Kinemage of the C-alpha trace (Angstrom):
@kinemage 1
@onewidth
@group {chain A} dominant
@subgroup {mainchain}
@vectorlist {calphas} color= white
{ca met a 1} P 139.532 159.187 -114.005
{ca lys a 2} L 142.448 160.196 -116.426
{ca lys a 3} L 144.718 157.443 -114.645
{ca leu a 4} L 142.269 154.947 -115.257
{ca lys a 5} L 142.310 156.105 -119.270
{ca tyr a 6} L 145.805 156.045 -119.326
{ca ile a 7} L 145.856 152.377 -117.553
{ca ile a 8} L 143.255 151.300 -119.900
{ca leu a 9} L 145.687 152.371 -122.610
{ca leu a 10} L 149.005 150.957 -121.494
{ca leu a 11} L 147.168 147.645 -121.050
{ca leu a 12} L 145.527 147.467 -124.562
{ca ser a 13} L 148.837 148.599 -126.632
{ca pro a 14} L 150.069 145.801 -126.913
{ca leu a 15} L 147.409 144.172 -128.356
{ca leu a 16} L 146.631 147.068 -130.961
{ca val a 17} L 150.130 146.794 -131.512
{ca ala a 18} L 149.562 142.644 -132.008
{ca phe a 19} L 146.325 143.218 -134.066
{ca tyr a 20} L 147.708 145.843 -136.561
{ca glu a 21} L 151.300 144.789 -137.102
{ca pro a 22} L 150.811 141.770 -138.955
{ca gln a 23} L 148.343 142.813 -141.391
{ca glu a 24} L 150.752 145.837 -142.329
{ca ala a 25} L 153.509 143.398 -142.954
{ca met a 26} L 151.423 140.956 -144.895
{ca phe a 27} L 149.430 143.821 -147.179
{ca gly a 28} L 152.255 146.375 -147.957
{ca pro a 29} L 153.227 146.707 -151.444
{ca pro a 30} L 155.758 144.161 -152.312
{ca ser a 31} L 159.062 145.535 -153.747
{ca tyr a 32} L 160.052 146.437 -157.642
{ca pro a 33} L 162.815 144.411 -159.320
{ca asp a 34} L 166.373 145.013 -158.588
{ca leu a 35} L 168.425 145.523 -161.517
{ca ser a 36} L 171.487 143.556 -160.524
{ca ser a 37} L 173.672 144.081 -163.134
{ca tyr a 38} L 173.695 146.160 -166.659
{ca trp a 39} L 175.457 146.748 -169.932
{ca lys a 40} L 177.878 149.272 -170.335
{ca ile a 41} L 177.479 148.404 -173.987
{ca thr a 42} L 174.667 148.389 -176.189
{ca pro a 43} L 174.097 144.480 -176.888
{ca ile a 44} L 173.725 142.371 -179.818
{ca val a 45} L 170.884 139.925 -180.175
{ca lys a 46} L 171.484 136.680 -181.649
{ca val a 47} L 168.411 134.414 -182.200
{ca cys a 48} L 169.637 130.666 -182.875
{ca lys a 49} L 168.538 128.917 -186.485
{ca val a 50} L 167.660 125.978 -183.794
{ca leu a 51} L 165.233 127.762 -181.586
{ca pro a 52} L 161.844 128.165 -184.068
{ca ile a 53} L 160.930 131.191 -183.424
{ca ser a 54} L 159.448 133.975 -185.713
{ca asn a 55} L 161.515 137.564 -185.959
{ca ser a 56} L 158.309 139.290 -185.770
{ca arg a 57} L 158.052 137.449 -181.846
{ca val a 58} L 161.691 138.761 -181.403
{ca glu a 59} L 161.034 142.515 -182.296
{ca arg a 60} L 157.649 142.334 -180.484
{ca ala a 61} L 159.453 141.335 -177.293
{ca leu a 62} L 162.739 143.822 -178.069
{ca asp a 63} L 159.999 146.650 -179.074
{ca tyr a 64} L 158.606 145.708 -175.228
{ca trp a 65} L 162.044 147.226 -173.791
{ca arg a 66} L 162.540 149.995 -176.671
{ca arg a 67} L 159.473 151.685 -175.438
{ca leu a 68} L 161.382 151.623 -171.925
{ca gly a 69} L 164.442 152.905 -173.577
{ca tyr a 70} L 166.411 150.309 -173.851
{ca thr a 71} L 168.406 149.892 -177.392
{ca phe a 72} L 170.174 146.956 -179.057
{ca glu a 73} L 173.031 146.865 -181.103
{ca ala a 74} L 171.988 144.587 -183.867
{ca val a 75} L 169.658 141.412 -184.163
{ca ile a 76} L 170.712 138.662 -185.946
{ca tyr a 77} L 168.389 136.353 -186.841
{ca asp a 78} L 168.826 132.622 -187.676
{ca asp a 79} L 172.549 132.567 -186.248
{ca glu a 80} L 174.778 129.623 -186.183
{ca ser a 81} L 177.709 130.697 -185.206
{ca met a 82} L 180.036 129.670 -182.108
{ca ser a 83} L 177.754 131.656 -179.686
{ca cys a 84} L 174.586 129.530 -180.582
{ca ala a 85} L 176.951 126.244 -179.710
{ca gly a 86} L 177.010 127.451 -175.963
{ca arg a 87} L 180.028 129.826 -176.337
{ca pro a 88} L 178.594 133.486 -176.301
{ca leu a 89} L 181.097 136.228 -177.146
{ca phe a 90} L 181.314 139.218 -174.956
{ca gly a 91} L 177.885 141.847 -175.758
{ca glu a 92} L 176.030 139.566 -176.687
{ca ile a 93} L 172.627 138.493 -175.861
{ca val a 94} L 171.694 134.783 -177.145
{ca val a 95} L 168.426 133.347 -177.635
{ca thr a 96} L 168.187 129.369 -177.934
{ca ile a 97} L 167.217 125.863 -176.766
{ca pro a 98} L 167.747 124.896 -173.689
{ca gly a 99} L 171.167 123.038 -173.293
{ca gln a 100} L 172.713 120.517 -170.648
{ca gly a 101} L 171.340 120.966 -167.518
{ca phe a 102} L 168.052 122.741 -168.421
{ca asp a 103} L 164.894 121.966 -165.981
{ca tyr a 104} L 162.277 121.552 -167.776
{ca asp a 105} L 160.206 122.396 -164.895
{ca asn a 106} L 161.005 125.760 -166.343
{ca ile a 107} L 159.358 127.643 -169.105
{ca ala a 108} L 162.752 129.356 -169.819
{ca leu a 109} L 165.798 130.223 -168.498
{ca thr a 110} L 168.297 132.709 -168.466
{ca arg a 111} L 171.919 132.992 -167.653
{ca arg a 112} L 173.861 136.122 -167.640
{ca ser a 113} L 177.263 136.759 -167.158
{ca ala a 114} L 178.548 140.033 -165.063
{ca asn a 115} L 181.876 141.665 -163.870
{ca lys a 116} L 180.691 141.256 -160.248
{ca asn a 117} L 183.260 144.673 -159.210
{ca met a 118} L 181.308 146.998 -161.753
{ca asn a 119} L 177.923 145.427 -162.013
{ca met a 120} L 178.561 144.783 -165.440
{ca leu a 121} L 176.968 142.650 -167.635
{ca leu a 122} L 179.290 140.699 -170.173
{ca tyr a 123} L 177.034 138.046 -172.090
{ca ala a 124} L 173.636 136.446 -171.106
{ca glu a 125} L 171.890 133.717 -172.438
{ca ile a 126} L 168.299 133.050 -173.177
{ca his a 127} L 167.171 129.498 -173.276
{ca met a 128} L 163.382 128.609 -174.196
{ca gln a 129} L 161.182 125.547 -174.654
{ca pro a 130} L 160.422 125.411 -178.284
{ca lys a 131} L 156.762 124.970 -177.163
{ca tyr a 132} L 156.989 128.087 -175.034
{ca ile a 133} L 158.066 130.555 -178.018
{ca thr a 134} L 154.441 132.031 -178.480
{ca lys a 135} L 153.733 132.090 -174.770
{ca glu a 136} L 152.964 135.838 -174.155
{ca arg a 137} L 155.105 137.853 -172.157
{ca val a 138} L 158.040 134.835 -171.393
{ca leu a 139} L 160.585 136.022 -173.934
{ca glu a 140} L 159.774 139.746 -172.750
{ca his a 141} L 160.579 138.562 -168.906
{ca glu a 142} L 163.708 136.877 -170.159
{ca ile a 143} L 165.110 139.387 -171.848
{ca gly a 144} L 164.403 141.192 -168.703
{ca his a 145} L 166.874 139.097 -166.877
{ca ala a 146} L 169.245 139.819 -169.819
{ca leu a 147} L 169.158 143.273 -169.475
{ca gly a 148} L 170.126 142.810 -165.703
{ca trp a 149} L 166.598 142.717 -163.991
{ca asp a 150} L 165.876 140.177 -160.978
{ca his a 151} L 162.575 139.057 -160.343
{ca thr a 152} L 159.580 140.508 -157.844
{ca ala a 153} L 157.312 139.825 -155.673
{ca arg a 154} L 154.447 142.399 -157.378
{ca arg a 155} L 151.391 141.253 -158.523
{ca tyr a 156} L 151.252 141.465 -162.844
{ca his a 157} L 154.824 143.050 -163.083
{ca leu a 158} L 156.680 141.243 -166.120
{ca met a 159} L 159.592 140.054 -163.874
{ca his a 160} L 157.199 138.041 -161.452
{ca arg a 161} L 158.946 135.238 -160.344
{ca thr a 162} L 155.991 132.880 -161.714
{ca trp a 163} L 154.314 133.555 -165.170
{ca asp a 164} L 150.868 133.270 -163.492
{ca gly a 165} L 151.375 135.818 -160.903
{ca gly a 166} L 152.947 138.434 -163.730
{ca gly a 167} L 151.747 140.460 -166.365
{ca his a 168} L 152.744 144.022 -168.139
{ca asp a 169} L 153.482 145.902 -165.169
{ca ser a 170} L 156.700 147.286 -165.914
{ca thr a 171} L 156.605 150.514 -163.139
{ca gly a 172} L 160.208 150.514 -160.605
């Protein structure tokens, strides 16, 4: 009888593994976003004059990150410097309208420049379509990219790759 149980167990083992393994892979918790690079200095935020966004909207987005421990050296509104003409300086996060080559299927896009050897951010540019400047979580998400955070597949996370799948979660 003991041998029969052993044989049955051996025969059923592959079936049990095949049945349970895909479920664990499909329903396991998605990863948290990765911090691929970071600021070694406190960045300055420049909001370009060409982007019709209110100071209070920018402050609300920055406050989200301040509550998580991030700081910003200064916030300059209605900026008309060369930074807004596509020439950001070291230590700047520039918020502006889309430039050439922007894919208008995106609500917004952040480009960041980093020293790959040190994972140190040099500057970042946030390009937002003006019609989406008041859309909830968009600027917060893009500032997250400017601070070095990548996308995640985790539902309801601020850094989720799609707006519909995102939320206010910032764990990780």
